[in-house]
C-alpha positions in Angstrom: -85.2 -44.9 -82.2 -82.4 -43.1 -83.7 -83.3 -39.9 -81.7 -83.1 -41.9 -78.4 -79.8 -43.4 -79.3 -78.5 -39.9 -80.1 -79.6 -38.6 -76.7 -78.0 -41.5 -75.0 -74.7 -40.9 -76.8 -74.8 -37.2 -75.8 -75.4 -38.1 -72.1 -72.4 -40.4 -72.1 -70.2 -37.7 -73.6 -71.4 -35.2 -71.0 -70.8 -37.7 -68.1 -67.3 -38.4 -69.4 -66.5 -34.6 -69.7 -67.7 -34.2 -66.1 -65.6 -37.0 -64.8 -62.6 -35.4 -66.6 -63.3 -32.0 -65.0 -63.6 -33.7 -61.6 -60.3 -35.5 -62.0 -58.6 -32.3 -63.0 -60.1 -30.5 -60.0 -58.9 -33.3 -57.7 -55.5 -33.3 -59.2 -55.2 -29.5 -58.9 -56.4 -29.7 -55.2 -53.9 -32.4 -54.4 -51.0 -30.4 -56.0 -52.0 -27.3 -53.9 -52.1 -29.3 -50.7 -48.7 -30.7 -51.5 -47.2 -27.3 -52.0 -48.7 -26.0 -48.7 -47.3 -29.0 -46.9 -43.8 -28.4 -48.3 -43.9 -24.8 -47.2 -44.9 -25.8 -43.7 -42.0 -28.2 -43.3 -39.3 -25.8 -44.4 -40.5 -22.9 -42.2 -40.0 -20.5 -45.1 -42.8 -18.7 -46.7 -43.1 -19.3 -50.5 -41.5 -16.6 -52.5 -37.7 -17.4 -51.9 -35.2 -15.9 -49.6 -35.9 -12.7 -47.6 -35.7 -9.4 -49.5 -32.4 -7.5 -49.3 -32.4 -5.0 -46.4 -34.7 -7.0 -44.2 -33.4 -7.9 -40.7 -32.0 -11.3 -40.1 -33.9 -13.8 -38.0 -32.8 -14.0 -34.4 -30.3 -16.8 -33.6 -30.5 -16.7 -29.8 -27.3 -14.7 -29.2 -26.7 -11.0 -29.3 -24.3 -9.7 -31.9 -21.5 -7.3 -30.9 -20.4 -4.6 -33.3 -16.9 -5.1 -34.6 -14.3 -3.4 -32.5 -16.5 -2.7 -29.5 -15.8 -4.4 -26.1 -17.8 -7.3 -25.0 -17.8 -6.1 -21.4 -17.9 -2.6 -20.0 -14.5 -1.1 -19.0 -13.7 -1.5 -15.3 -12.9 1.7 -13.4 -9.6 1.7 -11.5 -10.1 0.4 -8.0 -7.4 2.5 -6.4 -6.2 6.0 -6.9 -2.6 7.0 -7.8 0.1 5.4 -5.7 0.8 7.2 -2.5 3.8 9.5 -2.5 6.8 8.2 -0.6 7.1 9.5 3.0 9.4 12.5 3.5 12.6 11.4 5.3 13.2 13.5 8.4 16.7 14.6 9.3 16.7 12.3 12.4 16.4 9.3 10.1 19.1 10.3 7.6 21.7 7.8 8.7 23.1 4.4 7.6 25.0 1.6 9.3 25.8 -2.1 9.2 24.0 -4.7 11.3 25.8 -7.3 13.4 24.9 -9.7 10.7 26.8 -7.7 8.1 23.8 -6.3 6.2 23.6 -2.6 5.1 21.0 -0.6 7.0 19.4 2.6 5.9 17.1 4.4 8.4 15.3 6.2 5.6 13.3 3.1 5.1 11.6 3.7 8.4 10.2 7.2 7.4 6.5 7.6 8.0 6.4 5.4 11.0 7.2 5.9 14.7 10.6 4.4 15.5 12.4 3.4 18.7 16.2 3.4 18.8 17.7 1.4 21.7 21.3 2.2 22.6 22.8 -0.7 24.5 26.2 -2.2 25.5 26.9 -6.0 25.8 28.3 -5.8 29.3 25.5 -3.5 30.7 23.4 -5.1 33.4 20.6 -2.6 32.9 20.5 -3.4 29.2 20.3 -7.1 30.1 17.3 -6.4 32.3 15.5 -4.6 29.5 16.4 -7.0 26.8 13.6 -9.5 27.6 11.0 -6.8 27.3 12.5 -5.6 24.0 12.7 -9.1 22.6 9.0 -9.7 23.5 7.5 -6.5 22.0 9.8 -6.0 19.0 8.2 -8.7 16.8 4.7 -7.6 17.7 5.2 -4.0 16.6 7.7 -4.7 13.8 5.5 -3.2 11.1 4.0 -0.3 13.1 6.7 0.8 15.5 10.0 -0.7 14.5 12.6 -1.0 17.3 16.2 -0.8 16.2 19.1 -1.7 18.5 22.3 0.3 18.3 25.1 -1.7 20.0 28.2 0.2 21.2 31.0 0.3 23.8 32.0 -3.3 23.2 33.5 -5.9 21.0 31.6 -7.3 18.0 31.8 -10.9 19.4 30.3 -9.8 22.7 27.5 -7.9 21.0 26.5 -11.0 18.9 26.6 -13.2 22.0 24.3 -10.7 23.8 21.8 -10.8 20.9 21.8 -14.6 20.9 21.4 -14.9 24.6 18.4 -12.6 24.8 16.9 -13.7 21.5 17.1 -10.3 19.9 17.7 -11.5 16.4 14.1 -10.6 15.2 15.0 -6.9 15.2 17.8 -5.0 13.4 20.9 -4.6 15.5 23.3 -2.0 14.2 27.0 -2.3 15.2 28.3 1.0 16.4 31.6 0.1 18.1 33.1 3.4 17.0 30.3 5.4 18.6 29.3 7.3 15.4 25.6 7.0 16.1 26.0 7.4 19.8 27.6 10.7 19.2 25.1 11.8 16.6 22.2 11.3 19.1 24.3 12.6 22.0 24.0 9.4 24.0 26.4 9.4 26.9 25.2 6.4 28.9 23.3 3.2 28.4 20.6 2.0 28.3 18.9 4.8 26.4 15.8 4.8 24.3 15.3 7.5 21.6 11.6 7.5 20.6 10.7 9.2 17.3 7.2 9.8 16.2 5.9 9.4 12.6 6.7 13.0 11.8 10.3 12.7 12.8 10.1 14.4 16.1 12.0 13.0 19.1 9.3 12.6 21.8 11.5 10.8 24.4 15.2 10.3 25.0 16.3 8.6 28.1 15.7 5.6 30.3 12.5 3.5 30.2 11.8 0.4 32.2 9.9 -2.5 30.6 6.4 -1.4 31.6 6.9 2.2 30.4 8.5 1.1 27.2 5.6 -1.3 26.4 3.0 1.4 27.1 4.8 4.0 25.0 5.2 1.7 22.0 1.6 0.6 22.2 0.5 4.2 22.3 2.6 5.0 19.2 1.1 2.0 17.4 -2.4 3.3 18.0 -1.7 6.9 17.2 
């Protein structure tokens, strides 16, 4: 009887010890599971911050070294500025327009130029004026036409310009004949045609058709 009771007591003690070990095992397993779950939520492996010297995680944008440009340098689109055109002797003169502005023929260097010597009372000049008024604006940037008014009064010259609508082109007043003498003009109407190199390629009379053809040819040269 006593031996049976002893064995029963011993069985209960072993069962209690087993339950205790089971509880401790369950508790340890639960703790491990909790730690793994925390690690999964934070995205960082256990063990603390990354070791010194390891590369940083990518952030989605490239980094640029300090002091370096963010874009490649742009090469110049054009070369050095073109050298100013040489002023030929034939264009080394100045004057005053009928409007009172200073005029320097040197600004025309590098382009073909037509000088038109006219007088306000000249019937031939009047017949040519409409053609000049028509083509001068068209070729203003490629073949400038410059009037040189002489042999008359300033008032009559200005009336001539107004009547024939010649105000779109420069009109130099040369009532003293300085430019007429320089170009050896002895009659009107005379056209002095100068190419882009400063060479006089025509000096004399031109009717409207011939003048238009010559200016168009110079513009396309």
